[in-house]
N, C-alpha and C positions, 0 to 999 in steps of 0.2 A: 552458457545462457540458452533458454529455450529458443531453437529456431525461430517461430513465430513470434515471440519475443523480440529476437533481433532484427527481424522483416519490420517489425510496427516500428521500432527505434529508427529503420532508417527510411520510413517514409515521412520522418518529420524533418522541419527546417532543419538548416545545420545548428542554431542557438539551441534550440530543444533537442534534437537528437543528442547532444552532448548531455544537457540534463537526463534525458534519457539512458545514456548509456552508463552515467555514474550510478544513478537508482538502482539499475538493474544489477550492477556490478556488486555494489554493497549490499544490498536484500540477497543477491544470490551468496555473499560471502558467510551474512550470520546467520540466514535460513536454510542452512544446508540439508536437512531433512524435508522442506519444503516441497510440492510440485507446483509448479509455475505453469501457466497457459493464458491464451487468450481468454478471457472470458466478458461476455456482453459488450466486445470488440476493443477489450483494455488487457493489458497485462496484469494479471492477478496469482498471488501466490497463497497458498491452503496448505494448512496442517492437519492431518486425517479429514479431509474434506471441507474445512472450516477455512473461510477466506480471511485473510489474515491483512494484507497489504497489496495495494495496486498503486498503478499511477496512469493517469489520462491527458491527453491534449485539451486544453482551455481555451479559448481567444487569447488571455493575457498571459499564457504560460504551460507549466504541466503542474497540476493537483496528484499531491502523492495523499492517499487515504489510506487510512489504517481502521478496519472495520471497528475496535473496540478501543480506539483513541482515547474517547472520553475519560476512560478510565485510567490513563496511564499519568493522571495528575501533573501534565507538562504544558506549560506556560507558552510554548511555542508551537502548540497545536490547535486549531480554531475547531469548533463542535460543527457537524455537519451533518443534515438531515434530524429524524426524529427517534432515531435510535441512540447508538454509542459509537457513531464514526467522528472521527475528527480527520482534519487536513491542514495540510502544508502546501503552500503554493509555492513554485519557482519561476520567476523571468530570464535568470540567466543559471550557469552552472555553478558562478561565481556565489551565488544565496543559499548554496547548500552548505552546510554544516556538518559532515560527516561524523563530527564525533557526537551531534545532538541525533544525527539519522541512527547510528549505530546502537544507541543508548533505547531508541524508539523500538528498534525492530527487537532486542532482549527484552523489552517489555510485551511486545506482540506476542513472544513465545510464551511469557508467564502469565498474561492477562487477554483472558478471550472470553467471549458471548458466543454463544452457540447461534450462531448465522444459519449453520447448516440445515438446521432443523425448525427454521423460523416458520416455514410456511406450515410444516406440518403440527406446530404448535399454535397455529393461528397468531401470528404475530406477536407473539410473546418470546421475549428472549431470557435465557437463563444463562446465569454466568458459569462457564466451566473450570477456570483458572484463577 
């Protein structure tokens, strides 16, 4: 786990820290070739500079965000924002279904929209995979 992500996780309350640690472990386990870092104050994983997945602290728990998640065709993920992102929120570590999470992470590798060049393309997303 990236040291900055470990520090981020340690700053959370115990219940949320458990969620963050499990998410980071599972994400690192599937996205072995990904670069991870704190980006806009939250843990994010990138493939070839393209943001794939990350999580953040909200009032009611932890939000897991997949930048291309709306294209996964998964009922467990909710639309987020005006582009292609989808999210899942967790209030407790018991809420995490690791089987679903691993499936979503594998889809995150195979299904990507080009967020890396979104500004360059003036807000137009193009599908990479």
